[in-house]
MIZANU-110513 format. One record per residue: x, y, z of N, C-alpha, C, O in turn. Coordinates in pm, whole numbers, padded with zeros to 5 digits, always signed. Example, Ala and Ser with C-alpha at 12.3 -4.5 7.8 and 13.67 -1.06 7.14 Angstrom:
<zases>
+01319-00569+00780+01230-00450+00780+01320-00330+00780+01424-00332+00846;+01285-00225+00708+01367-00106+00714+01290+00003+00787+01341+00114+00804;
</zases>
This chain:
<zases>
+02508+06018+06547+02535+05960+06415+02681+05983+06378+02735+06092+06398;+02742+05882+06324+02883+05894+06285+02900+05988+06167+02816+05991+06077;+03011+06064+06169+03040+06154+06057+03083+06076+05934+03056+06116+05821;+03149+05965+05957+03199+05887+05845+03144+05745+05857+03152+05683+05963;+03090+05695+05750+03037+05560+05747+03144+05470+05687+03196+05497+05578;+03177+05362+05758+03280+05269+05709+03215+05153+05636+03113+05098+05680;+03275+05116+05525+03231+05001+05445+03083+05008+05411+03009+04911+05429;+03042+05123+05363+02903+05143+05322+02882+05077+05187+02966+05090+05098;+02771+05006+05171+02739+04942+05044+02621+05015+04981+02520+05039+05047;+02635+05051+04856+02529+05115+04781+02495+05025+04664+02584+04982+04591;+02369+04995+04645+02327+04906+04537+02293+04988+04413+02210+05079+04420;+02356+04958+04303+02328+05023+04176+02309+04913+04073+02403+04842+04037;+02184+04898+04027+02154+04793+03930+02203+04657+03977+02264+04582+03901;+02176+04625+04102+02215+04498+04163+02366+04478+04166+02413+04365+04179;+02441+04583+04153+02587+04578+04158+02631+04651+04283+02607+04771+04297;+02697+04581+04374+02738+04644+04498+02877+04701+04484+02971+04632+04444;+02889+04827+04518+03018+04893+04517+03051+04932+04661+02967+04991+04729;+03169+04900+04707+03208+04934+04842+03275+05071+04842+03357+05102+04755;+03239+05150+04940+03302+05281+04956+03363+05286+05095+03292+05289+05195;+03494+05287+05100+03564+05297+05227+03557+05443+05272+03590+05535+05195;+03515+05464+05395+03511+05597+05456+03427+05695+05375+03472+05806+05344;+03307+05655+05343+03219+05743+05265+03156+05845+05360+03096+05807+05460;+03171+05974+05329+03122+06079+05417+02972+06101+05403+02907+06140+05500;+02917+06078+05287+02773+06094+05268+02730+06005+05152+02813+05963+05071;+02603+05978+05145+02553+05895+05036+02583+05963+04903+02565+06084+04889;+02626+05887+04808+02663+05943+04679+02537+05972+04599+02447+05889+04589;+02532+06092+04542+02413+06138+04472+02409+06085+04328+02510+06083+04258;+02291+06044+04286+02268+06002+04147+02244+06126+04063+02170+06216+04103;+02306+06131+03946+02286+06240+03852+02226+06181+03724+02290+06101+03656;+02104+06221+03693+02034+06171+03576+02015+06276+03467+01961+06247+03361;+02060+06400+03495+02044+06507+03397+02145+06617+03425+02202+06626+03534;+02167+06700+03325+02257+06813+03344+02197+06914+03441+02271+06985+03509;+02065+06920+03449+02000+07009+03545+02034+06967+03688+02063+07052+03772;+02031+06838+03715+02071+06789+03848+02217+06821+03876+02252+06861+03987;+02303+06804+03775+02445+06837+03793+02460+06985+03824+02539+07022+03911;+02387+07071+03753+02390+07216+03781+02353+07244+03926+02417+07327+03992;+02250+07176+03976+02206+07197+04114+02314+07156+04214+02338+07226+04312;+02380+07043+04188+02486+06997+04277+02602+07096+04275+02654+07132+04380;+02642+07138+04157+02753+07233+04144+02717+07365+04212+02801+07425+04279;+02594+07411+04194+02550+07536+04257+02552+07523+04409+02586+07619+04479;+02516+07407+04461+02514+07389+04607+02655+07392+04665+02675+07433+04780;+02754+07350+04586+02893+07353+04631+02950+07494+04615+03031+07538+04696;+02906+07563+04511+02954+07699+04486+03101+07702+04452+03152+07615+04381;+03169+07802+04504+03312+07819+04476+03399+07733+04567+03522+07744+04564;+03337+07648+04649+03411+07566+04744+03453+07432+04686+03483+07339+04761;+03455+07419+04554+03491+07292+04490+03643+07277+04494+03713+07315+04400;+03693+07219+04604+03837+07203+04622+03884+07063+04585+04002+07041+04559;+03792+06968+04582+03825+06832+04541+03716+06786+04445+03609+06846+04440;+03742+06680+04370+03641+06634+04272+03508+06597+04338+03504+06550+04451;+03402+06619+04264+03270+06573+04306+03260+06426+04273+03282+06387+04158;+03227+06342+04370+03209+06199+04346+03059+06174+04333+02983+06190+04429;+03017+06135+04213+02875+06120+04182+02850+05991+04106+02940+05939+04039;+02729+05940+04116+02685+05830+04031+02615+05893+03912+02505+05947+03924;+02679+05887+03797+02635+05960+03678+02569+05865+03579+02616+05753+03558;+02460+05910+03519+02394+05835+03414+02494+05812+03301+02545+05908+03243;+02523+05687+03271+02630+05653+03176+02607+05715+03038+02703+05749+02969;+02482+05729+02998+02454+05783+02864+02486+05932+02852+02487+05985+02741;+02512+06000+02963+02547+06143+02960+02695+06166+02929+02735+06278+02900;+02776+06060+02933+02921+06074+02930+02976+06061+02789+02941+05971+02714;+03065+06155+02754+03141+06149+02630+03283+06106+02665+03347+06168+02750;+03332+06002+02600+03465+05950+02630+03570+06028+02551+03554+06051+02431;+03675+06067+02620+03792+06130+02556+03906+06031+02573+03948+06003+02685;+03957+05979+02464+04063+05881+02473+04164+05901+02362+04127+05917+02245;+04289+05900+02399+04397+05920+02302+04465+05789+02265+04558+05788+02184;+04419+05681+02322+04478+05550+02297+04457+05510+02151+04349+05532+02096;+04558+05452+02090+04547+05410+01949+04481+05274+01935+04410+05250+01838;+04505+05185+02031+04453+05049+02023+04364+05024+02144+04403+05053+02258;+04245+04972+02120+04152+04943+02228+04173+04800+02276+04185+04708+02195;+04178+04781+02408+04201+04651+02468+04067+04588+02509+04016+04615+02618;+04012+04505+02424+03884+04440+02452+03894+04343+02570+03796+04321+02641;+04013+04285+02590+04031+04194+02703+04022+04270+02836+03968+04217+02933;+04074+04393+02840+04064+04474+02962+03918+04503+02992+03876+04495+03108;+03841+04538+02890+03698+04562+02909+03629+04437+02964+03547+04446+03055;+03663+04321+02909+03603+04195+02955+03640+04168+03101+03556+04121+03179;+03766+04196+03139+03807+04177+03279+03727+04268+03372+03684+04225+03479;+03708+04393+03331+03630+04485+03413+03484+04439+03423+03423+04449+03529;+03430+04389+03314+03292+04340+03316+03279+04222+03412+03181+04212+03487;+03378+04133+03410+03377+04019+03503+03387+04068+03648+03320+04015+03736;+03470+04167+03672+03484+04224+03806+03353+04285+03854+03314+04268+03969;+03285+04354+03764+03154+04412+03798+03055+04303+03833+02981+04313+03931;+03055+04199+03753+02963+04087+03774+02990+04019+03908+02898+03971+03974;+03117+04015+03948+03156+03953+04074+03132+04045+04194+03150+04003+04308;+03093+04169+04168+03065+04264+04275+03187+04333+04332+03182+04390+04441;+03297+04329+04258+03419+04393+04305+03411+04545+04289+03344+04596+04200;+03481+04616+04377+03492+04761+04367+03588+04796+04254+03692+04733+04238;+03552+04895+04178+03640+04945+04073+03664+05093+04098+03581+05161+04159;+03778+05144+04053+03804+05287+04072+03699+05371+03998+03645+05330+03895;+03673+05488+04053+03580+05581+03987+03639+05628+03855+03761+05643+03843;+03553+05652+03758+03596+05718+03636+03636+05860+03674+03593+05911+03777;+03717+05924+03593+03753+06064+03619+03719+06147+03496+03739+06104+03383;+03668+06267+03522+03629+06350+03409+03610+06496+03443+03622+06539+03557;+03580+06570+03338+03551+06712+03348+03406+06736+03311+03348+06664+03230;+03347+06840+03372+03213+06881+03332+03217+07026+03286+03286+07109+03344;+03144+07054+03180+03130+07188+03125+02981+07217+03115+02915+07170+03023;+02929+07295+03209+02786+07321+03213+02742+07427+03114+02622+07449+03097;+02835+07494+03048+02796+07593+02947+02746+07527+02820+02672+07589+02743;+02785+07401+02795+02746+07333+02671+02612+07261+02683+02531+07288+02594;+02577+07180+02772+02649+07108+02878+02712+06978+02827+02668+06919+02729;+02818+06936+02899+02888+06813+02859+02963+06753+02978+03008+06824+03067;+02975+06621+02976+03059+06546+03070+03162+06471+02986+03126+06394+02897;+03289+06494+03015+03396+06428+02941+03472+06336+03035+03524+06381+03137;+03478+06209+03002+03554+06112+03080+03692+06098+03016+03703+06063+02899;+03797+06126+03095+03932+06114+03042+04008+05995+03102+04119+05965+03059;+03950+05929+03201+04015+05812+03261+03908+05711+03297+03828+05733+03388;+03906+05598+03225+03811+05493+03257+03734+05438+03138+03622+05389+03155;+03792+05446+03019+03721+05401+02899+03677+05254+02910+03563+05222+02878;+03766+05168+02954+03732+05025+02962+03624+05001+03068+03534+04919+03047;+03632+05072+03181+03530+05057+03286+03396+05110+03239+03292+05050+03266;+03396+05223+03168+03272+05279+03115+03207+05184+03015+03087+05158+03021;+03287+05132+02923+03232+05041+02823+03187+04909+02885+03088+04850+02841;+03258+04862+02987+03215+04741+03057+03080+04765+03126+02992+04679+03124;+03065+04882+03187+02937+04916+03252+02824+04922+03150+02714+04873+03175;+02852+04981+03035+02750+04988+02930+02716+04849+02877+02600+04818+02852;+02819+04764+02861+02796+04627+02815+02710+04550+02915+02623+04472+02875;+02733+04573+03043+02657+04505+03149+02525+04578+03179+02456+04546+03276;+02492+04675+03095+02368+04751+03105+02352+04821+03240+02242+04831+03293;+02464+04870+03293+02459+04952+03414+02415+05091+03373+02468+05148+03277;+02319+05146+03443+02269+05278+03405+02358+05389+03458+02370+05494+03395;+02420+05368+03575+02501+05472+03638+02642+05420+03664+02664+05301+03688;+02737+05512+03661+02876+05479+03691+02929+05580+03793+02888+05697+03793;+03020+05535+03877+03083+05621+03975+03186+05707+03904+03269+05657+03830;+03179+05838+03928+03267+05929+03854+03311+06044+03943+03230+06102+04016;+03440+06076+03937+03495+06193+04004+03503+06305+03900+03569+06290+03797;+03435+06416+03928+03424+06524+03830+03482+06655+03882+03466+06690+03999;+03550+06726+03792+03597+06862+03819+03554+06949+03701+03532+06898+03591;+03543+07079+03723+03507+07166+03611+03616+07164+03504+03735+07150+03535;+03576+07177+03379+03674+07184+03271+03609+07167+03135+03496+07120+03123;+03681+07208+03034+03634+07203+02896+03679+07071+02831+03747+06990+02893;+03639+07054+02707+03684+06937+02630+03836+06940+02616+03902+06836+02623;+03892+07058+02596+04037+07072+02585+04105+07026+02713+04206+06956+02709;+04049+07065+02829+04104+07021+02957+04101+06869+02967+04197+06808+03013;+03991+06808+02923+03978+06662+02927+04083+06595+02837+04139+06492+02874;+04108+06654+02722+04210+06599+02631+04348+06605+02697+04425+06509+02691;+04378+06718+02760+04507+06732+02829+04517+06635+02946+04622+06575+02970;+04407+06619+03020+04405+06524+03131+04423+06381+03081+04493+06302+03144;+04360+06348+02968+04374+06214+02910+04519+06187+02873+04570+06077+02895;+04587+06287+02817+04728+06271+02782+04811+06247+02907+04903+06164+02907;+04780+06318+03015+04851+06299+03140+04828+06162+03200+04922+06099+03249;+04705+06116+03197+04673+05984+03250+04744+05876+03168+04800+05782+03224;+04743+05890+03036+04809+05791+02951+04959+05789+02978+05020+05682+02979;+05018+05904+03001+05161+05909+03031+05190+05840+03165+05291+05770+03179;+05103+05861+03265+05120+05798+03397+05108+05647+03389+05181+05575+03457;+05017+05600+03307+04989+05456+03300+05076+05383+03200+05059+05263+03178;+05168+05453+03140+05259+05386+03048+05192+05339+02921+05197+05221+02889;+05131+05431+02849+05071+05396+02721+04921+05390+02724+04858+05349+02627;+04864+05429+02834+04720+05444+02834+04641+05338+02906+04520+05352+02918;+04705+05234+02954+04626+05132+03021+04620+05164+03169+04719+05205+03229;+04504+05146+03228+04483+05174+03369+04569+05082+03453+04590+04966+03417;+04620+05133+03564+04712+05054+03648+04648+04924+03696+04717+04822+03706;+04518+04925+03727+04451+04802+03771+04450+04700+03657+04464+04580+03681;+04431+04747+03535+04433+04658+03419+04574+04603+03400+04592+04484+03374;+04673+04690+03415+04812+04648+03396+04847+04538+03496+04916+04442+03461;+04801+04551+03621+04829+04449+03721+04768+04315+03681+04829+04210+03702;+04648+04319+03623+04581+04196+03586+04645+04125+03469+04624+04005+03450;+04723+04197+03388+04782+04137+03268+04921+04080+03294+04975+04013+03207;+04979+04106+03409+05115+04057+03437+05114+03919+03493+05220+03864+03522;
</zases>
């Protein structure tokens, strides 16, 4: 059996997402208890973000943007409908509360919710709400005012 699967397709709510060089099937997380189990299985070896399909209703959005771009959300929704791959959301998890904070991917998260997607692809690292706020500020600074680079490309 190959260690790495190339161009693996995973069906989520009839939406196909392509994963280039996926090392293992991505795990669905439907509760904080499941997230605890995944984190416990990794232990102190969490050197890179956990890539998981997370129940969208578990996610709290952290966004510092002053103006919301409804057109960007609509573009992401159209991309989802067309079956295009979108970047994973990025966030922090705090199992002491418990909470999941998304600091990068507001338009993609809202597009998924609009399209009634139950799960979203998310890269997670440990952190508090404060960490998520700081990460959101960093992402907004990188993207030049808070818009995701993929969105910025589509608007030019």
